[in-house]
Z-matrix of the N, CA and C atoms (Angstrom, degrees):
N
C 1 1.454
C 2 1.517 1 110.27
N 3 1.328 2 117.21 1 140.18
C 4 1.466 3 121.65 2 178.40
C 5 1.519 4 110.39 3 -62.44
N 6 1.338 5 116.12 4 152.37
C 7 1.456 6 121.52 5 -179.37
C 8 1.523 7 109.49 6 -63.70
N 9 1.329 8 116.34 7 135.65
C 10 1.460 9 122.94 8 -176.10
C 11 1.527 10 111.91 9 -73.09
N 12 1.332 11 115.86 10 150.92
C 13 1.461 12 121.64 11 179.49
C 14 1.534 13 112.64 12 -56.91
N 15 1.330 14 116.99 13 -31.25
C 16 1.458 15 120.06 14 -178.04
C 17 1.527 16 111.90 15 -61.42
N 18 1.325 17 116.60 16 -28.53
C 19 1.465 18 120.37 17 177.83
C 20 1.530 19 110.47 18 -61.54
N 21 1.322 20 116.74 19 -44.91
C 22 1.467 21 121.27 20 -178.06
C 23 1.520 22 111.15 21 -73.75
N 24 1.348 23 116.48 22 -37.82
C 25 1.465 24 118.68 23 175.14
C 26 1.524 25 111.19 24 -59.73
N 27 1.335 26 115.62 25 -38.62
C 28 1.448 27 120.41 26 179.45
C 29 1.535 28 112.53 27 -66.14
N 30 1.322 29 115.88 28 -38.07
C 31 1.471 30 119.66 29 179.25
C 32 1.531 31 111.68 30 -61.60
N 33 1.328 32 116.28 31 -37.91
C 34 1.456 33 120.53 32 -176.52
C 35 1.517 34 113.34 33 -90.36
N 36 1.323 35 117.89 34 -1.01
C 37 1.456 36 121.23 35 178.97
C 38 1.537 37 109.45 36 -69.70
N 39 1.307 38 116.30 37 105.54
C 40 1.453 39 120.86 38 179.50
C 41 1.507 40 114.92 39 74.95
N 42 1.327 41 118.34 40 13.53
C 43 1.457 42 121.67 41 179.88
C 44 1.518 43 109.29 42 -142.45
N 45 1.350 44 117.41 43 114.26
C 46 1.469 45 119.40 44 -176.76
C 47 1.531 46 112.89 45 -86.74
N 48 1.346 47 117.10 46 -1.23
C 49 1.468 48 120.34 47 178.95
C 50 1.535 49 109.20 48 -149.19
N 51 1.350 50 117.35 49 67.44
C 52 1.480 51 120.38 50 -171.52
C 53 1.523 52 114.49 51 -63.28
N 54 1.327 53 118.78 52 -24.64
C 55 1.457 54 120.81 53 177.42
C 56 1.527 55 112.64 54 -99.88
N 57 1.331 56 117.10 55 7.79
C 58 1.463 57 122.93 56 -179.98
C 59 1.528 58 111.72 57 54.44
N 60 1.343 59 116.00 58 45.10
C 61 1.470 60 120.88 59 178.31
C 62 1.525 61 111.70 60 -57.49
N 63 1.314 62 116.27 61 -38.01
C 64 1.467 63 119.95 62 -175.00
C 65 1.525 64 112.10 63 -78.99
N 66 1.343 65 117.69 64 -32.81
C 67 1.456 66 120.39 65 -172.25
C 68 1.536 67 114.11 66 -88.99
N 69 1.299 68 117.24 67 -37.76
C 70 1.470 69 120.64 68 -170.73
C 71 1.512 70 112.77 69 -79.26
N 72 1.311 71 115.68 70 129.15
C 73 1.473 72 120.83 71 173.85
C 74 1.527 73 110.55 72 -60.06
N 75 1.342 74 116.03 73 -36.60
C 76 1.467 75 118.70 74 176.80
C 77 1.523 76 111.58 75 -52.97
N 78 1.319 77 116.66 76 -46.48
C 79 1.465 78 120.90 77 -178.63
C 80 1.527 79 111.49 78 -71.25
N 81 1.303 80 117.97 79 -40.02
C 82 1.464 81 120.82 80 178.45
C 83 1.523 82 110.51 81 -62.19
N 84 1.335 83 115.47 82 -44.85
C 85 1.461 84 120.22 83 -179.49
C 86 1.518 85 111.11 84 -66.08
N 87 1.340 86 117.52 85 -40.03
C 88 1.470 87 121.01 86 -179.41
C 89 1.530 88 109.58 87 -63.80
N 90 1.332 89 117.36 88 -39.20
C 91 1.469 90 118.91 89 176.60
C 92 1.522 91 111.20 90 -63.18
N 93 1.337 92 116.72 91 -40.40
C 94 1.456 93 120.32 92 178.82
C 95 1.534 94 110.93 93 -63.70
N 96 1.325 95 116.67 94 -40.34
C 97 1.472 96 120.63 95 177.77
C 98 1.522 97 110.30 96 -66.40
N 99 1.319 98 115.92 97 -39.78
C 100 1.477 99 120.36 98 178.25
C 101 1.520 100 110.73 99 -59.07
N 102 1.314 101 116.75 100 -48.01
C 103 1.459 102 120.23 101 -179.93
C 104 1.530 103 110.98 102 -65.95
N 105 1.323 104 117.38 103 -40.19
C 106 1.462 105 121.05 104 -179.62
C 107 1.517 106 111.61 105 -66.59
N 108 1.330 107 117.36 106 -25.69
C 109 1.478 108 121.00 107 -179.25
C 110 1.521 109 112.83 108 -76.19
N 111 1.324 110 117.92 109 -15.14
C 112 1.463 111 120.52 110 -178.49
C 113 1.521 112 109.83 111 -68.47
N 114 1.334 113 117.97 112 125.60
C 115 1.462 114 120.57 113 -176.70
C 116 1.525 115 114.19 114 -73.88
N 117 1.324 116 117.38 115 -13.32
C 118 1.467 117 120.44 116 -177.91
C 119 1.530 118 110.35 117 -119.05
N 120 1.319 119 116.86 118 147.94
C 121 1.459 120 119.02 119 178.34
C 122 1.531 121 112.62 120 -75.57
N 123 1.351 122 116.57 121 -21.58
C 124 1.459 123 119.52 122 -177.47
C 125 1.528 124 109.85 123 -152.32
N 126 1.328 125 114.14 124 148.38
C 127 1.462 126 121.85 125 179.93
C 128 1.538 127 110.00 126 -125.45
N 129 1.320 128 115.09 127 154.82
C 130 1.465 129 118.93 128 177.73
C 131 1.519 130 111.72 129 -76.11
N 132 1.325 131 116.35 130 -48.55
C 133 1.467 132 120.95 131 -176.35
C 134 1.529 133 109.60 132 -144.35
N 135 1.326 134 115.93 133 125.92
C 136 1.465 135 123.22 134 -177.90
C 137 1.526 136 108.78 135 -118.00
N 138 1.313 137 115.81 136 138.29
C 139 1.468 138 122.01 137 173.80
C 140 1.516 139 109.29 138 -120.72
N 141 1.345 140 116.38 139 129.26
C 142 1.453 141 121.47 140 177.04
C 143 1.531 142 109.43 141 -122.77
N 144 1.335 143 117.59 142 96.41
C 145 1.465 144 119.68 143 174.39
C 146 1.525 145 110.06 144 -73.37
N 147 1.321 146 116.86 145 144.77
C 148 1.456 147 120.22 146 179.02
C 149 1.515 148 112.41 147 68.22
N 150 1.324 149 116.72 148 52.42
C 151 1.462 150 121.37 149 -172.00
C 152 1.518 151 114.31 150 -79.19
N 153 1.328 152 117.95 151 -9.27
C 154 1.477 153 122.60 152 -177.63
C 155 1.520 154 109.99 153 52.60
N 156 1.332 155 117.73 154 -129.24
C 157 1.467 156 119.82 155 -175.93
C 158 1.522 157 114.51 156 -88.54
N 159 1.326 158 116.46 157 6.96
C 160 1.465 159 120.24 158 170.87
C 161 1.512 160 116.60 159 87.84
N 162 1.329 161 118.23 160 17.40
C 163 1.459 162 119.53 161 -179.56
C 164 1.532 163 112.30 162 -68.37
N 165 1.326 164 117.73 163 -48.16
C 166 1.461 165 120.56 164 175.72
C 167 1.531 166 109.65 165 -67.58
N 168 1.321 167 116.49 166 -38.65
C 169 1.471 168 121.39 167 -179.93
C 170 1.529 169 111.37 168 -54.25
N 171 1.332 170 116.01 169 -42.81
C 172 1.461 171 120.58 170 -177.34
C 173 1.527 172 111.51 171 -65.95
N 174 1.336 173 117.09 172 -24.21
C 175 1.452 174 119.15 173 177.85
C 176 1.526 175 111.29 174 -90.37
N 177 1.315 176 117.75 175 -21.39
C 178 1.467 177 121.28 176 173.96
C 179 1.524 178 111.15 177 -77.54
N 180 1.318 179 117.02 178 -32.05
C 181 1.471 180 121.40 179 -173.59
C 182 1.530 181 113.88 180 -53.64
N 183 1.334 182 120.05 181 -44.61
C 184 1.463 183 119.44 182 -179.97
C 185 1.527 184 114.40 183 -67.83
N 186 1.337 185 116.56 184 -9.66
C 187 1.462 186 121.33 185 -175.78
C 188 1.524 187 112.93 186 -96.83
N 189 1.336 188 117.89 187 6.76
C 190 1.451 189 118.42 188 -173.83
C 191 1.518 190 112.24 189 -149.66
N 192 1.342 191 114.85 190 163.72
C 193 1.466 192 121.13 191 177.24
C 194 1.521 193 111.64 192 -85.20
N 195 1.347 194 116.69 193 -26.72
C 196 1.472 195 121.76 194 177.38
C 197 1.497 196 108.60 195 -144.38
N 198 1.336 197 115.86 196 135.80
C 199 1.466 198 121.46 197 177.73
C 200 1.520 199 108.45 198 -127.56
N 201 1.313 200 116.00 199 124.37
C 202 1.460 201 122.08 200 173.50
C 203 1.522 202 108.50 201 -116.63
N 204 1.319 203 116.16 202 128.08
C 205 1.462 204 122.20 203 178.31
C 206 1.519 205 108.68 204 -123.78
N 207 1.318 206 115.70 205 157.31
C 208 1.463 207 118.32 206 173.11
C 209 1.511 208 109.96 207 -150.21
N 210 1.323 209 115.56 208 158.52
C 211 1.451 210 122.01 209 174.19
C 212 1.501 211 107.92 210 -154.10
N 213 1.315 212 115.89 211 156.92
C 214 1.456 213 120.78 212 -178.26
C 215 1.530 214 112.54 213 -84.87
N 216 1.338 215 116.51 214 -25.52
C 217 1.475 216 120.53 215 -177.23
C 218 1.522 217 110.90 216 -86.82
N 219 1.317 218 116.88 217 125.86
C 220 1.472 219 120.95 218 -177.63
C 221 1.529 220 111.44 219 -60.78
N 222 1.337 221 117.30 220 -37.71
C 223 1.465 222 120.05 221 178.49
C 224 1.520 223 111.50 222 -64.77
N 225 1.316 224 117.00 223 -39.06
C 226 1.463 225 120.63 224 178.45
C 227 1.529 226 110.34 225 -65.34
N 228 1.318 227 116.84 226 -41.06
C 229 1.460 228 120.84 227 178.70
C 230 1.527 229 110.85 228 -59.98
N 231 1.326 230 116.84 229 -45.09
C 232 1.465 231 120.68 230 178.75
C 233 1.517 232 111.56 231 -61.40
N 234 1.329 233 116.11 232 -43.71
C 235 1.473 234 120.39 233 179.03
C 236 1.519 235 111.93 234 -64.30
N 237 1.324 236 115.65 235 -43.10
C 238 1.473 237 119.50 236 179.55
C 239 1.524 238 111.11 237 -65.73
N 240 1.312 239 116.95 238 -38.93
C 241 1.481 240 119.32 239 178.18
C 242 1.532 241 110.56 240 -62.48
N 243 1.321 242 116.26 241 -40.66
C 244 1.464 243 120.30 242 177.08
C 245 1.538 244 110.38 243 -64.43
N 246 1.323 245 116.53 244 -45.48
C 247 1.463 246 122.26 245 -178.62
C 248 1.532 247 111.37 246 -61.60
N 249 1.330 248 116.81 247 -35.44
C 250 1.464 249 121.36 248 -175.03
C 251 1.532 250 112.79 249 -99.76
N 252 1.300 251 117.87 250 8.51
C 253 1.473 252 121.07 251 -175.24
C 254 1.525 253 112.86 252 -63.42
N 255 1.317 254 118.53 253 -20.95
C 256 1.467 255 120.87 254 179.49
C 257 1.525 256 111.93 255 -79.92
N 258 1.317 257 117.90 256 -9.12
C 259 1.457 258 122.35 257 -178.15
C 260 1.525 259 109.70 258 -107.42
N 261 1.315 260 116.99 259 108.77
C 262 1.472 261 120.66 260 -177.30
C 263 1.530 262 112.15 261 -66.22
N 264 1.322 263 117.02 262 -24.18
C 265 1.466 264 120.30 263 -176.19
C 266 1.520 265 112.72 264 -91.83
N 267 1.341 266 117.33 265 7.10
C 268 1.461 267 120.96 266 -179.32
C 269 1.531 268 111.34 267 -104.69
N 270 1.334 269 115.75 268 141.67
C 271 1.464 270 121.92 269 179.50
C 272 1.509 271 108.77 270 -136.37
N 273 1.331 272 116.66 271 140.15
C 274 1.452 273 122.37 272 177.67
C 275 1.527 274 108.71 273 -121.41
N 276 1.327 275 116.15 274 127.27
C 277 1.456 276 122.02 275 178.16
C 278 1.518 277 110.55 276 -117.49
N 279 1.312 278 115.94 277 152.96
C 280 1.449 279 120.13 278 172.51
C 281 1.516 280 108.38 279 -98.19
N 282 1.333 281 116.31 280 133.90
C 283 1.448 282 119.17 281 179.02
C 284 1.516 283 111.71 282 -175.20
N 285 1.317 284 115.16 283 155.48
C 286 1.452 285 122.63 284 177.36
C 287 1.524 286 107.95 285 -99.77
N 288 1.329 287 116.29 286 121.98
C 289 1.445 288 120.36 287 -179.62
C 290 1.530 289 109.70 288 -99.98
N 291 1.333 290 116.08 289 148.46
C 292 1.465 291 127.68 290 9.78
C 293 1.526 292 115.68 291 -86.82
N 294 1.332 293 119.01 292 -0.67
C 295 1.471 294 121.35 293 -173.65
C 296 1.527 295 111.48 294 -60.03
N 297 1.318 296 117.89 295 -45.81
C 298 1.471 297 122.14 296 -174.72
C 299 1.531 298 112.55 297 -94.88
N 300 1.308 299 115.95 298 40.16
C 301 1.462 300 120.81 299 -177.96
C 302 1.540 301 110.29 300 -68.41
N 303 1.323 302 118.30 301 137.74
C 304 1.476 303 120.45 302 -178.72
C 305 1.523 304 112.52 303 -69.74
N 306 1.303 305 116.13 304 157.32
C 307 1.467 306 121.58 305 -178.74
C 308 1.524 307 113.05 306 -88.45
N 309 1.325 308 117.26 307 -12.11
C 310 1.456 309 121.07 308 -176.21
C 311 1.532 310 112.21 309 -69.86
N 312 1.337 311 115.25 310 168.17
C 313 1.455 312 123.36 311 173.17
C 314 1.530 313 109.22 312 -105.13
N 315 1.335 314 116.15 313 146.56
C 316 1.455 315 122.07 314 -176.63
C 317 1.516 316 110.99 315 -134.17
N 318 1.331 317 115.95 316 142.86
C 319 1.455 318 118.04 317 172.96
C 320 1.535 319 112.18 318 -94.48
N 321 1.341 320 116.20 319 -2.03
C 322 1.482 321 120.69 320 169.17
C 323 1.510 322 109.26 321 -150.17
N 324 1.333 323 115.73 322 129.22
C 325 1.462 324 122.59 323 170.45
C 326 1.526 325 106.42 324 -118.46
N 327 1.331 326 115.59 325 128.27
C 328 1.459 327 121.35 326 -179.78
C 329 1.532 328 107.57 327 -108.50
N 330 1.312 329 114.60 328 108.53
C 331 1.474 330 123.43 329 -173.88
C 332 1.528 331 106.88 330 -107.60
N 333 1.328 332 116.13 331 81.76
C 334 1.474 333 121.11 332 -170.19
C 335 1.527 334 111.26 333 -113.16
N 336 1.331 335 114.80 334 120.92
C 337 1.472 336 122.15 335 175.39
C 338 1.537 337 112.87 336 58.57
N 339 1.309 338 115.39 337 40.19
C 340 1.467 339 121.38 338 -178.12
C 341 1.526 340 112.25 339 -121.55
N 342 1.313 341 117.22 340 -39.82
C 343 1.452 342 122.33 341 -166.39
C 344 1.508 343 115.72 342 -59.28
N 345 1.327 344 118.48 343 -37.33
C 346 1.465 345 119.21 344 -175.06
C 347 1.520 346 112.70 345 -76.32
N 348 1.320 347 118.20 346 -8.75
C 349 1.461 348 120.12 347 174.04
C 350 1.544 349 111.64 348 -80.19
N 351 1.332 350 115.92 349 -9.32
C 352 1.463 351 121.86 350 -178.32
C 353 1.522 352 110.28 351 -99.96
N 354 1.316 353 116.90 352 150.21
C 355 1.449 354 119.38 353 169.31
C 356 1.526 355 108.88 354 -82.15
N 357 1.320 356 116.60 355 175.09
C 358 1.469 357 120.05 356 -174.72
C 359 1.526 358 111.68 357 -61.86
N 360 1.313 359 117.23 358 -38.31
C 361 1.473 360 120.42 359 -179.75
C 362 1.531 361 110.91 360 -63.63
N 363 1.331 362 117.24 361 -48.31
C 364 1.466 363 120.13 362 -179.81
C 365 1.522 364 111.64 363 -67.76
N 366 1.341 365 116.98 364 -35.67
C 367 1.462 366 119.47 365 177.45
C 368 1.530 367 110.77 366 -66.05
N 369 1.313 368 116.71 367 -40.52
C 370 1.468 369 120.27 368 176.66
C 371 1.536 370 110.60 369 -59.30
N 372 1.326 371 115.78 370 -44.19
C 373 1.469 372 119.61 371 177.74
C 374 1.531 373 111.03 372 -65.89
N 375 1.316 374 117.28 373 -38.03
C 376 1.464 375 121.20 374 177.61
C 377 1.525 376 110.41 375 -61.99
N 378 1.322 377 117.14 376 -44.74
C 379 1.468 378 120.50 377 179.68
C 380 1.509 379 110.39 378 -63.71
N 381 1.324 380 117.21 379 -39.13
C 382 1.478 381 120.34 380 177.12
C 383 1.529 382 110.54 381 -61.21
N 384 1.328 383 116.17 382 -43.98
C 385 1.475 384 119.36 383 179.46
C 386 1.511 385 111.28 384 -66.64
N 387 1.323 386 117.37 385 -38.84
C 388 1.458 387 120.81 386 176.84
C 389 1.519 388 109.87 387 -58.87
N 390 1.323 389 115.57 388 -48.63
C 391 1.473 390 120.54 389 -178.20
C 392 1.527 391 111.08 390 -58.91
N 393 1.332 392 116.33 391 -42.47
C 394 1.462 393 120.28 392 -179.23
C 395 1.524 394 112.34 393 -71.09
N 396 1.321 395 117.07 394 -23.26
C 397 1.476 396 121.07 395 -176.25
C 398 1.517 397 113.55 396 -91.60
N 399 1.324 398 117.73 397 -13.58
C 400 1.478 399 119.40 398 -178.78
C 401 1.524 400 110.48 399 -77.17
N 402 1.308 401 115.86 400 136.70
C 403 1.459 402 121.58 401 174.29
C 404 1.525 403 110.20 402 -68.36
N 405 1.313 404 116.86 403 176.70
C 406 1.466 405 121.96 404 -177.29
C 407 1.526 406 112.20 405 -60.92
N 408 1.349 407 117.00 406 -23.54
C 409 1.462 408 121.23 407 176.49
C 410 1.515 409 111.28 408 -116.40
N 411 1.346 410 117.17 409 21.42
C 412 1.455 411 122.03 410 -171.44
C 413 1.516 412 114.44 411 -69.86
N 414 1.336 413 114.13 412 157.99
C 415 1.462 414 121.42 413 -178.19
C 416 1.526 415 110.07 414 -133.25
N 417 1.333 416 115.33 415 149.11
C 418 1.452 417 123.28 416 173.93
C 419 1.521 418 108.69 417 -120.01
N 420 1.329 419 116.27 418 123.70
C 421 1.460 420 121.00 419 170.96
C 422 1.528 421 108.27 420 -108.13
N 423 1.324 422 115.94 421 126.31
C 424 1.461 423 121.17 422 177.54
C 425 1.521 424 109.13 423 -121.88
N 426 1.320 425 115.53 424 136.45
C 427 1.456 426 121.35 425 -179.66
C 428 1.524 427 109.31 426 -142.22
N 429 1.350 428 116.92 427 129.09
C 430 1.466 429 119.62 428 -175.72
C 431 1.520 430 111.73 429 -146.18
N 432 1.331 431 114.53 430 144.97
C 433 1.454 432 125.04 431 174.44
C 434 1.524 433 109.49 432 -64.64
N 435 1.337 434 117.24 433 128.12
C 436 1.473 435 120.05 434 -171.59
C 437 1.528 436 115.06 435 -81.93
N 438 1.337 437 120.96 436 -38.42
C 439 1.470 438 118.31 437 178.66
C 440 1.520 439 111.53 438 -61.37
N 441 1.315 440 117.65 439 149.08
C 442 1.478 441 120.16 440 179.80
C 443 1.530 442 111.37 441 -62.91
N 444 1.326 443 114.78 442 146.49
C 445 1.471 444 121.42 443 178.59
C 446 1.530 445 107.63 444 -115.27
N 447 1.314 446 115.58 445 124.30
C 448 1.464 447 120.50 446 -178.38
C 449 1.522 448 111.10 447 -58.73
N 450 1.322 449 116.07 448 130.17
C 451 1.463 450 121.36 449 177.76
C 452 1.519 451 114.44 450 90.36
N 453 1.339 452 117.54 451 -5.98
C 454 1.475 453 120.01 452 178.87
C 455 1.521 454 109.87 453 -90.83
N 456 1.329 455 117.66 454 137.09
C 457 1.464 456 120.16 455 -178.23
C 458 1.521 457 114.26 456 -67.46
N 459 1.345 458 117.50 457 -27.80
C 460 1.459 459 121.51 458 -174.78
C 461 1.515 460 110.46 459 -130.70
N 462 1.338 461 116.11 460 164.67
C 463 1.466 462 120.38 461 171.47
C 464 1.530 463 108.90 462 -112.05
N 465 1.311 464 116.30 463 174.96
C 466 1.459 465 121.12 464 -174.54
C 467 1.527 466 112.63 465 -59.16
N 468 1.325 467 116.43 466 -42.44
C 469 1.464 468 119.91 467 -177.84
C 470 1.536 469 110.69 468 -63.57
N 471 1.327 470 116.00 469 -42.67
C 472 1.470 471 119.39 470 178.60
C 473 1.503 472 110.83 471 -62.99
N 474 1.333 473 117.18 472 -41.67
C 475 1.458 474 121.57 473 179.58
C 476 1.515 475 110.57 474 -61.35
N 477 1.316 476 116.71 475 -48.82
C 478 1.478 477 120.02 476 -175.48
C 479 1.515 478 111.67 477 -71.63
N 480 1.329 479 118.05 478 -35.47
C 481 1.465 480 120.09 479 175.19
C 482 1.516 481 111.04 480 -63.32
N 483 1.325 482 116.53 481 -41.29
C 484 1.466 483 119.97 482 -179.52
C 485 1.529 484 110.61 483 -67.51
N 486 1.328 485 116.96 484 -40.30
C 487 1.463 486 119.83 485 176.24
C 488 1.521 487 110.43 486 -61.43
N 489 1.326 488 116.62 487 -47.75
C 490 1.470 489 120.78 488 -177.45
C 491 1.526 490 111.54 489 -60.80
N 492 1.325 491 116.17 490 -42.81
C 493 1.469 492 120.60 491 -177.64
C 494 1.523 493 111.58 492 -70.73
N 495 1.318 494 117.56 493 -41.72
C 496 1.461 495 120.44 494 -172.06
C 497 1.520 496 113.10 495 -89.33
N 498 1.319 497 117.59 496 -31.98
C 499 1.453 498 119.54 497 178.94
C 500 1.527 499 110.97 498 -73.61
N 501 1.338 500 115.50 499 -35.32
C 502 1.458 501 122.26 500 175.39
C 503 1.541 502 112.55 501 52.69
N 504 1.334 503 115.29 502 49.89
C 505 1.463 504 121.73 503 175.95
C 506 1.517 505 109.94 504 -120.84
N 507 1.345 506 117.91 505 156.60
C 508 1.460 507 120.22 506 175.77
C 509 1.525 508 111.01 507 -59.63
N 510 1.307 509 115.82 508 137.91
C 511 1.463 510 121.59 509 177.09
C 512 1.530 511 108.51 510 -95.93
N 513 1.326 512 115.17 511 119.93
C 514 1.468 513 120.48 512 -178.93
C 515 1.514 514 112.73 513 -93.96
N 516 1.328 515 117.16 514 -27.97
C 517 1.470 516 120.65 515 -175.06
C 518 1.520 517 109.56 516 -134.39
N 519 1.328 518 115.62 517 134.41
C 520 1.462 519 121.58 518 170.77
C 521 1.528 520 107.17 519 -137.66
N 522 1.326 521 115.57 520 115.74
C 523 1.471 522 121.81 521 177.36
C 524 1.510 523 107.32 522 -127.88
N 525 1.334 524 116.89 523 120.68
C 526 1.458 525 120.28 524 -177.41
C 527 1.502 526 110.51 525 -132.44
N 528 1.332 527 115.36 526 133.08
C 529 1.463 528 122.49 527 176.37
C 530 1.530 529 107.28 528 -129.36
N 531 1.333 530 115.81 529 177.04
C 532 1.457 531 119.22 530 177.16
C 533 1.527 532 111.59 531 -60.29
N 534 1.346 533 116.33 532 -29.89
C 535 1.457 534 120.58 533 -173.30
C 536 1.514 535 114.91 534 -95.00
N 537 1.322 536 118.12 535 -35.22
C 538 1.463 537 119.41 536 -176.43
C 539 1.514 538 111.49 537 -149.10
N 540 1.325 539 114.13 538 161.53
C 541 1.449 540 121.97 539 174.40
C 542 1.525 541 108.90 540 -123.66
N 543 1.318 542 116.57 541 138.08
C 544 1.464 543 122.40 542 179.26
C 545 1.531 544 107.63 543 -131.29
N 546 1.315 545 116.00 544 129.33
C 547 1.472 546 121.54 545 178.25
C 548 1.524 547 109.08 546 -136.50
N 549 1.326 548 114.58 547 151.44
C 550 1.460 549 119.76 548 176.52
C 551 1.513 550 109.06 549 -135.06
N 552 1.345 551 115.04 550 127.93
C 553 1.460 552 122.76 551 177.69
C 554 1.522 553 108.66 552 -112.39
N 555 1.334 554 116.26 553 149.27
C 556 1.475 555 118.81 554 -173.84
C 557 1.516 556 111.28 555 -145.43
N 558 1.330 557 114.78 556 143.32
C 559 1.470 558 120.40 557 172.22
C 560 1.527 559 111.17 558 -77.37
N 561 1.319 560 115.99 559 -16.35
C 562 1.476 561 121.76 560 171.14
C 563 1.525 562 106.55 561 -98.52
N 564 1.350 563 117.26 562 104.22
C 565 1.468 564 119.61 563 -168.80
C 566 1.522 565 115.15 564 -77.95
N 567 1.330 566 117.89 565 -11.10
C 568 1.474 567 119.04 566 -174.56
C 569 1.519 568 111.68 567 -76.29
N 570 1.303 569 115.59 568 143.63
C 571 1.464 570 121.65 569 179.62
C 572 1.538 571 110.48 570 -73.00
N 573 1.335 572 116.01 571 170.45
C 574 1.459 573 120.85 572 176.97
C 575 1.525 574 110.47 573 -59.61
N 576 1.330 575 116.63 574 -45.36
C 577 1.466 576 120.38 575 179.84
C 578 1.523 577 111.48 576 -63.55
N 579 1.331 578 116.81 577 -39.57
C 580 1.469 579 119.33 578 179.43
C 581 1.522 580 110.94 579 -66.09
N 582 1.317 581 116.98 580 -40.42
C 583 1.452 582 119.98 581 179.46
C 584 1.527 583 111.92 582 -66.19
N 585 1.332 584 117.49 583 -27.70
C 586 1.463 585 120.37 584 179.33
C 587 1.522 586 112.09 585 -95.31
N 588 1.355 587 117.23 586 9.69
C 589 1.439 588 121.49 587 174.07
C 590 1.518 589 115.30 588 75.20
N 591 1.328 590 116.25 589 20.65
C 592 1.474 591 119.53 590 -179.09
C 593 1.516 592 113.28 591 -86.29
N 594 1.337 593 115.46 592 -11.71
C 595 1.475 594 119.30 593 178.90
C 596 1.516 595 110.83 594 -149.07
């Protein structure tokens, strides 16, 4: 069974940064690697499910014309809205995914540290929604902590294997460390160098 909303509400009870996104070099570096992994300098519309307090969101915002974020925890939504208030093109919604999936189309979906909180059924539905929401040249970036997390139905490898098998798109980026794995799949199969005529 997917992790209950009460778990996330509890994390944000009296703590505006439960994963220490702002303090930890690990988190700062991972955000930098995430941004560096993007094959394009700018996107039309980006969706970030599970945005937490909006730290990654604030770094995605300058890279796109529209940014939509969501989280299930009301405290996280408030924090993210405050963090993104300087960006007129950014919006934060509260919702439980995959049920409250947006109807818009996106050329980038950033699925970071979310998948292992879902069971296989909900992850399958999430991947289906992702596939339906990607534009003709759309991309999915997924990034997850590799060590097992107590109480989570899945681990990072299971999440990424399921995405790879069910999304069935070319993988442009694979970055793996002892701590996390990051992959990017794209409906535009050409590499950055190929798109710029270098090969």
